[in-house]
C-alpha positions as CSV (number, residue, x, y, z in Angstrom):
1,M,24.3,10.3,-19.4
2,D,27.3,9.2,-20.2
3,L,26.5,6.0,-22.7
4,H,29.4,3.0,-23.4
5,L,29.1,2.9,-27.0
6,T,31.7,1.3,-29.6
7,L,32.1,1.9,-33.3
8,D,33.5,0.6,-36.0
9,R,35.2,2.9,-38.3
10,S,36.7,0.8,-40.4
11,A,33.6,-0.8,-41.4
12,G,31.5,2.5,-41.8
13,R,27.8,3.4,-42.0
14,L,28.3,4.8,-38.5
15,A,24.6,6.1,-37.9
16,A,24.0,2.4,-38.8
17,Q,26.3,0.9,-36.6
18,L,25.2,3.5,-33.4
19,A,21.4,3.4,-34.1
20,D,22.1,-0.7,-33.4
21,G,23.8,0.3,-30.3
22,L,21.0,2.2,-29.0
23,R,18.4,0.1,-30.2
24,D,20.5,-2.9,-28.3
25,L,20.5,-0.6,-25.0
26,V,16.9,0.0,-25.3
27,R,16.3,-3.9,-25.7
28,R,18.4,-5.0,-23.3
29,G,17.1,-2.7,-20.3
30,T,20.5,-0.7,-19.7
31,L,18.6,2.4,-21.5
32,G,14.4,2.6,-19.5
33,P,11.6,3.6,-20.5
34,G,12.4,8.0,-19.5
35,H,15.9,7.7,-19.9
36,R,17.1,11.2,-21.3
37,L,20.0,10.9,-24.1
38,P,23.1,13.2,-24.4
39,S,22.1,15.9,-26.7
40,T,23.5,14.9,-30.2
41,R,26.1,17.8,-30.1
42,D,27.7,16.1,-26.6
43,L,27.5,12.4,-27.7
44,A,29.1,13.4,-31.0
45,A,31.9,15.2,-29.3
46,D,32.4,12.2,-26.6
47,L,32.6,9.3,-30.0
48,K,34.2,11.8,-32.3
49,V,32.1,11.6,-34.4
50,S,29.9,14.5,-36.6
51,R,26.9,15.7,-35.4
52,G,25.1,14.4,-38.3
53,V,26.0,10.5,-37.7
54,V,24.2,11.2,-33.6
55,V,21.3,13.0,-35.2
56,T,20.8,10.6,-38.1
57,A,20.5,8.1,-35.7
58,Y,18.3,10.2,-33.4
59,E,16.2,10.2,-36.4
60,Q,16.0,6.4,-36.8
61,L,15.0,5.1,-33.6
62,T,12.7,7.9,-33.4
63,A,10.5,6.8,-36.4
64,E,10.7,3.1,-34.7
65,G,9.4,4.6,-31.7
66,F,12.2,3.8,-29.3
67,L,13.0,7.3,-28.9
68,V,11.1,10.6,-28.5
69,S,12.3,14.0,-28.6
70,R,10.5,17.1,-27.4
71,Q,11.6,20.9,-27.6
72,G,13.2,21.4,-24.1
73,D,12.9,18.3,-23.1
74,G,16.0,16.2,-25.5
75,T,15.8,12.8,-26.3
76,R,14.2,10.3,-23.8
77,V,13.8,6.4,-24.3
78,A,9.7,5.9,-25.3
79,R,8.0,4.8,-22.6
80,A,6.5,2.2,-25.0
81,A,10.1,0.7,-25.8
82,A,10.2,-3.0,-25.5
83,S,12.7,-3.9,-22.3
84,P,12.9,-7.1,-20.5
85,S,13.1,-7.5,-17.4
86,P,16.2,-7.3,-15.6
87,P,18.1,-10.8,-14.5
88,E,16.5,-12.2,-11.3
89,T,19.2,-12.0,-8.6
90,A,19.3,-14.2,-5.6
91,G,17.7,-11.4,-3.5
92,T,14.8,-10.8,-5.6
93,A,15.0,-14.7,-6.3
94,H,14.8,-15.0,-2.3
95,R,11.4,-12.1,-2.3
96,R,9.8,-13.9,-5.1
97,A,10.2,-17.9,-3.0
98,L,8.7,-15.1,0.2
99,S,5.9,-14.1,-2.0
100,L,4.3,-18.0,-3.2
101,A,5.2,-19.1,0.2
102,A,2.8,-16.1,1.8
103,G,0.4,-15.8,-1.0
104,T,1.8,-12.2,-0.5
105,D,3.8,-9.4,-1.5
106,A,7.3,-9.8,0.3
107,G,9.3,-6.9,-1.7
108,P,9.1,-4.9,-5.4
109,V,8.8,-7.6,-7.3
110,D,5.7,-8.1,-9.1
111,P,3.6,-11.4,-10.4
112,P,4.8,-11.7,-14.3
113,G,2.0,-11.2,-16.7
114,I,0.2,-9.3,-15.3
115,A,-1.8,-6.5,-16.5
116,Y,-4.6,-5.6,-14.4
117,D,-3.3,-5.6,-10.3
118,L,-6.1,-6.2,-8.2
119,R,-3.9,-6.9,-5.0
120,P,-5.4,-5.0,-1.8
121,G,-3.6,-2.4,0.2
122,K,-2.5,-0.2,-2.8
123,P,-3.7,3.1,-2.9
124,D,-3.4,5.2,-6.6
125,L,0.2,5.6,-6.6
126,T,-0.2,8.1,-10.4
127,A,-2.3,10.2,-7.7
128,F,0.5,11.3,-5.6
129,P,0.5,15.1,-5.2
130,R,3.6,15.4,-6.2
131,E,3.3,19.4,-7.5
132,R,1.6,20.1,-4.1
133,W,4.3,17.7,-2.4
134,T,7.2,19.7,-3.7
135,A,5.8,23.0,-3.5
136,T,5.1,22.4,0.5
137,L,8.9,21.2,0.6
138,R,10.4,24.7,-0.9
139,E,8.2,26.2,1.7
140,V,9.3,24.1,4.7
141,L,13.7,24.5,3.0
142,R,12.4,28.5,2.5
143,D,10.9,28.5,6.4
144,L,12.9,26.0,8.6
145,P,15.4,27.2,10.8
146,Y,18.5,25.9,10.7
147,A,17.7,24.1,14.4
148,E,15.4,21.8,12.7
149,L,17.8,20.2,10.3
150,N,19.6,18.3,13.6
151,Y,18.5,15.3,14.8
152,P,14.8,15.4,15.3
153,D,12.9,14.0,18.4
154,P,13.0,10.8,18.6
155,A,8.8,10.6,18.9
156,G,8.8,12.9,15.9
157,T,9.0,16.6,14.9
158,P,6.3,18.5,18.0
159,R,4.5,20.3,14.8
160,L,3.5,16.9,13.4
161,R,2.1,15.5,16.4
162,T,0.5,18.9,17.7
163,E,-0.6,18.9,14.1
164,L,-2.0,14.9,14.1
165,A,-3.5,15.0,17.4
166,G,-5.7,17.8,16.2
167,Y,-6.2,15.8,13.1
168,L,-6.8,12.7,14.8
169,A,-9.3,13.9,17.1
170,R,-11.6,15.7,14.4
171,V,-11.8,12.7,11.9
172,R,-11.1,9.9,14.0
173,A,-12.7,10.9,16.8
174,A,-9.7,10.3,18.5
175,V,-8.7,11.1,22.5
176,T,-5.1,12.6,21.9
177,E,-2.6,15.6,23.0
178,P,1.3,15.9,21.3
179,D,2.6,14.0,24.1
180,T,1.0,10.5,23.0
181,V,1.9,11.0,19.4
182,V,5.0,9.2,18.2
183,I,5.9,9.3,14.6
184,T,6.2,5.7,12.8
185,A,8.1,4.3,10.0
186,G,4.3,2.9,8.5
187,V,1.6,1.1,10.4
188,A,3.9,-1.8,10.0
189,H,6.8,-0.3,12.3
190,A,4.3,0.4,15.2
191,L,3.2,-3.7,14.7
192,S,6.9,-4.4,14.9
193,T,7.5,-2.2,18.1
194,V,4.7,-2.2,20.6
195,P,4.4,-6.1,20.9
196,R,8.0,-6.3,21.8
197,I,7.2,-3.9,23.9
198,L,4.3,-5.5,25.5
199,R,6.4,-9.3,25.6
200,E,9.2,-7.0,27.8
201,E,6.1,-6.1,30.0
202,G,5.3,-10.2,30.2
203,H,2.8,-10.4,27.1
204,R,3.6,-14.0,25.5
205,L,0.0,-14.2,24.0
206,L,-1.1,-11.9,20.6
207,A,-4.4,-12.3,19.9
208,V,-5.4,-11.5,16.1
209,E,-7.9,-11.4,14.1
210,D,-8.7,-15.0,11.8
211,P,-8.3,-13.9,8.9
212,L,-6.0,-11.2,8.7
213,A,-3.2,-10.1,6.2
214,H,-0.8,-12.6,6.3
215,Q,1.7,-10.3,5.9
216,Q,1.7,-9.4,9.7
217,L,2.5,-12.7,10.5
218,P,5.8,-12.8,10.6
219,M,6.5,-9.3,11.7
220,I,4.2,-10.6,14.9
221,R,6.5,-13.6,15.2
222,A,9.5,-12.0,15.4
223,T,8.5,-9.8,18.0
224,G,9.1,-12.9,20.9
225,V,5.3,-13.2,20.7
226,R,2.5,-16.1,19.7
227,A,0.2,-15.1,17.5
228,I,-3.5,-16.4,18.4
229,G,-6.7,-16.2,16.2
230,V,-9.8,-15.5,17.1
231,P,-12.6,-15.5,14.5
232,V,-14.3,-12.9,13.0
233,D,-18.5,-13.3,12.0
234,E,-20.7,-10.2,10.3
235,E,-20.2,-8.2,13.9
236,G,-16.5,-8.1,14.0
237,I,-14.1,-9.8,16.4
238,D,-15.8,-12.6,18.7
239,V,-14.7,-11.3,21.9
240,A,-16.2,-14.2,23.8
241,A,-13.8,-16.6,21.7
242,L,-10.9,-13.7,22.6
243,A,-11.7,-13.9,26.0
244,R,-11.1,-17.5,26.3
245,T,-7.7,-17.6,24.4
246,G,-6.2,-15.9,27.4
247,A,-4.5,-13.3,25.6
248,R,-3.9,-9.4,27.2
249,A,-3.2,-7.7,24.3
250,L,-5.1,-7.3,20.6
251,L,-4.6,-6.6,17.1
252,V,-7.9,-5.3,15.8
253,T,-9.2,-4.3,12.5
254,P,-12.3,-2.4,13.7
255,A,-13.1,0.5,11.1
256,H,-12.4,-2.2,7.9
257,Q,-11.2,-5.2,9.1
258,F,-8.6,-6.8,6.5
259,P,-10.1,-9.1,4.8
260,T,-14.0,-9.8,5.2
261,G,-14.3,-5.4,5.4
262,V,-16.6,-6.3,8.6
263,V,-17.4,-3.5,10.6
264,L,-17.0,-4.0,14.2
265,S,-20.6,-3.4,15.8
266,P,-21.3,-0.9,18.7
267,R,-22.5,-3.9,20.9
268,R,-18.6,-5.9,20.2
269,R,-16.8,-2.3,21.0
270,T,-18.7,-2.0,24.0
271,A,-17.7,-5.7,25.1
272,L,-14.1,-5.3,23.4
273,V,-13.5,-2.1,26.0
274,E,-14.9,-4.0,29.0
275,W,-13.0,-7.2,28.0
276,A,-9.7,-5.1,28.1
277,R,-10.6,-3.7,31.1
278,A,-11.4,-6.2,32.9
279,A,-7.8,-8.3,31.5
280,D,-5.9,-5.6,31.9
281,A,-5.5,-5.3,28.5
282,V,-3.6,-3.3,25.8
283,I,-5.4,-3.0,22.3
284,I,-3.5,-2.1,19.2
285,E,-6.0,-0.5,16.6
286,D,-4.3,-1.0,13.1
287,D,-6.7,2.1,11.2
288,Y,-5.3,1.6,8.2
289,D,-8.0,2.8,5.9
290,G,-10.5,4.6,8.3
291,E,-10.5,7.7,6.2
292,F,-12.2,6.3,3.4
293,R,-15.7,5.6,3.6
294,Y,-19.0,5.9,0.8
295,D,-22.0,4.8,1.8
296,R,-22.3,4.7,5.8
297,D,-21.5,7.4,8.5
298,P,-18.1,8.2,9.8
299,V,-17.5,5.4,12.1
300,G,-14.9,6.7,15.1
301,C,-11.9,4.7,16.0
302,L,-11.6,2.5,19.1
303,Q,-9.1,4.0,21.0
304,G,-11.5,7.0,21.4
305,L,-13.5,5.1,23.9
306,A,-10.7,3.6,25.5
307,P,-7.4,5.8,25.6
308,E,-5.7,4.3,28.0
309,R,-6.1,1.2,26.6
310,V,-5.8,1.4,23.1
311,V,-2.7,2.3,20.8
312,L,-3.6,4.1,17.6
313,A,-2.0,3.3,14.6
314,G,-2.4,4.7,11.3
315,S,0.0,6.4,8.7
316,V,-0.2,8.6,5.2
317,S,0.7,4.8,3.3
318,K,-3.3,4.6,1.8
319,V,-4.0,8.1,1.1
320,L,-0.5,9.6,0.2
321,S,1.8,6.8,-0.9
322,P,3.4,4.5,0.9
323,A,7.2,4.7,-0.1
324,L,6.5,8.1,2.5
325,R,7.0,5.8,5.4
326,L,5.4,7.9,7.7
327,G,2.7,6.5,10.1
328,W,1.9,7.7,13.8
329,A,1.0,5.2,17.3
330,V,-1.2,7.6,19.7
331,A,-0.5,5.7,23.1
332,P,-1.5,5.8,26.7
333,P,1.2,7.9,28.0
334,W,3.3,4.9,29.4
335,L,3.4,3.3,26.2
336,A,4.2,6.3,24.2
337,A,7.1,7.0,26.4
338,R,8.5,3.3,25.8
339,L,8.3,3.9,22.2
340,R,9.6,7.3,22.1
341,A,12.8,5.9,24.3
342,A,12.8,3.0,21.5
343,R,12.9,5.0,19.1
344,A,15.6,6.4,20.6
345,V,17.9,3.4,21.6
346,Y,16.9,1.9,17.6
347,D,17.0,4.4,15.1
348,L,16.9,7.9,16.0
349,G,12.9,8.7,14.7
350,S,11.8,9.1,11.2
351,P,13.2,11.8,8.2
352,A,12.3,15.4,10.1
353,L,11.8,17.0,6.4
354,D,8.3,14.9,5.3
355,Q,7.6,15.4,8.5
356,H,7.6,19.4,8.5
357,V,5.8,18.7,4.8
358,L,3.2,16.5,6.4
359,A,2.5,18.9,9.1
360,R,2.2,22.2,7.0
361,M,-0.5,20.4,4.4
362,I,-2.4,19.1,7.4
363,A,-2.1,22.8,8.8
364,T,-3.3,24.3,5.6
365,G,-5.8,22.0,4.4
366,A,-4.2,20.7,1.7
367,Y,-3.9,17.0,3.7
368,D,-8.3,17.4,3.6
369,R,-8.8,18.3,0.0
370,Y,-6.7,16.5,-1.5
371,L,-8.3,13.1,0.9
372,R,-11.8,14.2,0.1
373,G,-10.7,14.3,-3.8
374,M,-9.4,10.7,-3.1
375,R,-12.3,9.4,-1.9
376,R,-14.8,10.5,-4.8
377,R,-12.3,8.9,-7.1
378,Y,-12.2,5.6,-4.8
379,R,-16.1,5.6,-4.7
380,D,-16.4,6.1,-8.4
381,R,-14.1,3.2,-8.8
382,R,-15.9,0.9,-6.2
383,D,-19.4,2.0,-8.2
384,A,-18.0,1.1,-11.2
385,F,-16.1,-2.8,-10.0
386,A,-19.5,-3.5,-8.3
387,A,-21.7,-3.0,-10.8
388,A,-19.3,-5.1,-13.1
389,L,-19.2,-8.1,-10.9
390,A,-22.9,-7.7,-10.1
391,R,-23.0,-7.6,-14.3
392,R,-20.6,-10.7,-14.8
393,L,-20.6,-13.1,-11.5
394,P,-24.1,-12.8,-9.8
395,Q,-23.2,-15.8,-8.3
396,V,-20.6,-14.1,-5.5
397,R,-21.2,-12.2,-2.7
398,V,-19.2,-8.9,-1.9
399,H,-18.4,-7.7,1.3
400,G,-17.1,-4.5,3.0
401,V,-17.5,-2.3,-0.4
402,S,-18.9,0.5,1.9
403,A,-15.6,1.8,3.0
404,G,-11.9,1.1,2.3
405,L,-9.8,0.5,-0.8
406,H,-10.8,-3.6,-1.3
407,A,-13.6,-5.9,-1.5
408,Y,-14.3,-9.3,-0.1
409,V,-15.5,-11.8,-2.8
410,E,-17.0,-14.5,-1.5
411,L,-17.2,-17.0,-4.1
412,P,-19.6,-19.8,-4.6
413,A,-19.5,-23.0,-1.9
414,G,-17.1,-26.0,-3.3
415,T,-15.1,-23.2,-5.5
416,D,-11.6,-24.0,-6.1
417,E,-10.1,-21.1,-4.1
418,A,-6.9,-21.5,-5.4
419,G,-7.4,-22.7,-8.4
420,V,-9.1,-18.9,-9.4
421,V,-6.7,-17.1,-8.1
422,T,-4.3,-19.2,-10.5
423,R,-6.5,-18.6,-13.6
424,A,-7.0,-15.2,-12.6
425,A,-2.9,-14.9,-12.7
426,A,-3.0,-16.7,-16.0
427,L,-5.6,-14.6,-17.7
428,G,-3.1,-11.1,-16.6
429,V,-5.1,-10.7,-13.2
430,A,-3.8,-10.8,-10.1
431,V,-6.0,-10.9,-6.5
432,H,-5.6,-12.3,-3.2
433,G,-7.1,-15.5,-1.7
434,V,-7.9,-15.6,1.4
435,A,-7.3,-19.3,2.4
436,P,-3.7,-18.1,3.4
437,M,-4.9,-15.5,5.9
438,R,-6.7,-18.1,8.1
439,L,-4.7,-19.4,10.9
440,R,-7.5,-21.8,12.4
441,H,-10.6,-21.0,11.6
442,P,-12.1,-22.3,8.4
443,G,-13.8,-20.5,6.1
444,P,-16.3,-20.1,2.4
445,P,-13.9,-19.6,-0.7
446,A,-13.3,-16.5,-1.0
447,I,-10.6,-13.8,-3.2
448,V,-10.2,-10.1,-2.0
449,V,-9.6,-7.7,-4.5
450,G,-8.3,-4.2,-4.2
451,Y,-10.2,-1.9,-6.8
452,A,-7.7,1.4,-5.9
453,R,-5.4,1.3,-8.7
454,L,-7.1,1.6,-11.7
455,P,-9.7,3.7,-13.7
456,E,-12.6,2.3,-14.5
457,H,-13.2,1.2,-17.5
458,R,-10.0,-1.1,-16.3
459,L,-11.6,-2.6,-13.3
460,T,-14.8,-3.7,-15.9
461,E,-12.3,-5.5,-18.2
462,A,-10.4,-7.0,-15.1
463,V,-13.6,-8.2,-13.6
464,D,-14.5,-9.7,-17.1
465,L,-11.3,-12.0,-17.2
466,L,-12.2,-12.5,-13.6
467,A,-15.4,-14.0,-14.4
468,Q,-13.5,-16.4,-16.6
469,A,-11.1,-17.6,-13.8
470,V,-14.3,-18.3,-11.4
471,S,-16.5,-19.8,-14.1
472,P,-14.3,-20.5,-16.9
473,E,-17.2,-22.7,-18.0
474,R,-20.6,-20.6,-17.4
475,P,-22.5,-18.3,-20.0
476,N,-22.9,-14.7,-19.1
477,R,-26.0,-14.5,-17.0
478,L,-28.3,-12.1,-15.8
479,C,-27.8,-10.5,-12.7
480,R,-28.3,-8.8,-8.7
481,R,-26.8,-5.9,-7.3
482,P,-23.8,-7.1,-4.4
483,E,-23.9,-6.8,-0.9
484,R,-22.9,-3.9,0.6
485,G,-21.6,-4.1,3.7
């Protein structure tokens, strides 16, 4: 790394000047935590000073905690070194405004002062299998024919589509074959592409669950279709109310409804399939976290009941990382062909190397092993979170914790939901309120809490603070176990 440093040789005390300059770069964030500094020999040559000047400056900053030095790793800025957030640009300001307006994430901007991020929808990013992924990438690059480095099939590499077809049949009870699988840039890509195709087919309404993940609404509206909310109860989406909307397309989360955590009941599943066939409708099934379950038997995907009517959308965002932007849509043959054509026109498909890596991880069992390990980790965190809620907030009702990565926490009647969210943020805890997720149908005050990202002791600390936000004037009380559903 080259550094822009200026020394006043006439003033003397060159080591102190150098230490001051480096310290200022760290404090301003120009040198961030983990950045590697030049070697003492290289920096001395660049500045045209003796090596001893640089050694003395590095030693001073190491003693102050700004730098760390390890044998074989050189000198780096310490992870704990204080640096302010970079100045807010017009782009980040716009995203922050969108975030505040929508009540959700609108980009990489995090709320200031948050020590416990309990916002839903995020896995434990520190668990990403870096070594396994890197080793598999090396294997792929070693074995991959040069022809595979060309533009990929817009529908995805045949190897990944074949592996996914087998995996989804085995794990999610899907009815599929490689030709009906289209690789997407995550579930969001499918949710923004399939409605466009349906609109070209004459659809003007897309029924959605009410409440739903509010970041999906801008995607849906951008496709040109109108979203119409259908209420959700303890059995899932109300199919009778759905039929009254006149819609012939539906977006649904049957395995673990977001945000309520409800599982679509067998009775409603049957009714939903019957509705789709009678109305000549298409169902988009958002299977965003169907692989994570703890206290219940596996629930197969809806697509397995009506593959001619259902588009199954999934991704690795909750299992591995959303940064990969790797997902899939299993669609009826006519719609799979339209999706493939859309990818050919708009973006020529997803990155092929990552597809090959994922395909090999599935084929070798590495993906399954990782998933099992994460399921155990998240179950432990779920247990710690549920126990802390039962102990500190016995007055709330907790739903949806038998699966997934979040809990729906129903607050006592009359609670100021927005006030809870605001007070929690002031205490350093980020959660989402449910009110912004409702379209037309009111419901009880509630918050949605993600427990995947924090270890057990941190979750307990977060719940202690959350209890203050919910009942700032109420003392601790004995508790009961939360409901699990």
